[in-house]
N, C-alpha and C positions, 0 to 999 in steps of 0.2 A: 095508563094503568099498568101496562106490562112492565114498564121501566121501574115503577115503584115496587112491584112484586119481585123483580129480579134484584133490586137493591136490597130488599129485606132478606132474601135468600143468601146473598153473597157475604153478609156480615155487616159489621158496623161501617158506616160511611165516614168520610173525613169532613163532612160538612161542619161538625162540631170543632174539628181541628183544621186550621187553615193549611193548605199545602205549602211545602217549603218552596221558597223563592227559587232555589237552585233547580229543584225538580221542574218547576214551571218553566224556567228559562230553557232547560234542556228539552222539554217537550215542545216548546215554541220553536226552538232552533231546529229541531227534527222536523216539525211540520213545515217550516220555511224551506228546509232543504228539500223535502219532498215536493213542495210547491214549485221550487226552482227546477227540479228535474223533470217535471211534467211540462210538455210544450204549452206555451201560453196561448190560451184561447179566451174568448170573452166570457170568463166565469167571474161573477161577482160574489164575494163571500163577505158576510157581515162580520166585522171584527169581534163584536160581542158574542156572536154565535160560536166563533172559533174559540174564544176564551172560555165560554161555557162548556163546549165540547171537550176542550183540553182539561178543564177542571173536572169534568165528569169522568173522563178517561183516567186521570190521575187518582181521583177519589176511588175509582173502581179497582185499579191495580196497585196503587201505592201501599195499602196495608199489607197485601200479600208480599210485595217486594221488601217492605220493611221487616216483615216476619222472616222472610227468607234470609235477609241480611243478618238479623239477629241469630238465626239458626246457624248460618255459616260462621259467624263470629264465635258462637258457642262451640261448634265443631272444631274450629281452628284452635281454640283454647284447650279443648279436650285432647286434641292431637298433640299439642305441645306438652301437656301433662303426661300423655302416654309416651312421648319421646323421652322425657326426663326419666320416667319410670323405667323404660327400656334401657336407658343409659346406666341407671343405677344397677339394674339386673346384670348387664354386661360387666360392670365393674365387680359385682359380686362373683361372677363366674371367673373373672380374671384372678380375683383374690383366691378363689378355690383352687384354680390351677397353680397359683403361686404356692399355696399351702401343700398341694400334692407334690410340687417340686421340692419344697422344704422337707416334706416327709421322706421322699426318696433320698434326699441328701443326708438326712439324719440316719436313715437305714444304711446307706452306704458308709457313713461315718462310723456307725456301730460295727459294721463288718470289718472295716479297717482297724478299728480299736481292738476288736477281738484278735485280729491277726497280730497287731503289735503286742498284745498281752501274751499270745502264744510265743512270739519271737523272744519276748523278755524271759518267759519261763525257760525256753530252750537255752538262752544265754546264761541264765543262772545255773541251770543244770550242767552246761558245758564248763562254766567256771568252777563249779564244785568238782567235776571230774578232773579238770586240769589241776586243781589244788591237790586232790588225792594222788594224782599221778606224780606231781612234783614231790609230795611227801614220800611216796613210795620210791621214787628215783633217788631222793636224798638218803633214805634208809639203805637202799641197795648200794649206793656209793659209799656210805659210811661202813656198811658191812664189808664191801670189797676192800676198802682201805684197812679195816681191821684185820681181814684175812691176809692182806698183803703184808701188814705189819707183823702179824703172827708168823707168817711164812719167813719173813726177813729175820725175825728173832730166832726162829727154828734153825734157819740156815747158819746164822751166826753161832748158835749153840753148837751145831754140828761142826762148824769150822773150828771152834774153840776146843771141842772135844777131840777133833782130829789132831790139832796141834798138841794137845796134851798126850795123845796116844803116840804121837811120833816119838821114836826113840831119841833120847837125848844122850849124846855122848857124855860119858862121865868125865869129869875134870880130874886131871891128875894133879895130884898134889905132891 
């Protein structure tokens, strides 16, 4: 009576489902191992009783073990999904870091571009100044040449005038 009550409390029995041959063989091997480890005494065990006890033990624990096995498989599957998700998140973070590196590179490129623009402006300004200075130098050179020419012409006029002023002896005729 007690055995029947316990069986009802523990859940569905496997009497409707035959136990798996592998599980039965494992249980039988385990019982044989246990029997071999016990010193041999004059103990007679009915083979049918052992089979029924084994079947009862398996029918009692096998559903829980199968449920545990399913739960472990489900946990393993969920763990693999979580690992994949985590790997995807790590990839996203790496991409974000790459984007940050790209942003810093673009910022640095912008700074250097501004420096180049400033250098170009300075070069244009220096070019304009040197062009103005060259024009001024050319004008000054032309002015000096003109002054030198005028001076030379003035000196020649003075020399000519002095020649004309110099007394000329009259010719006797």
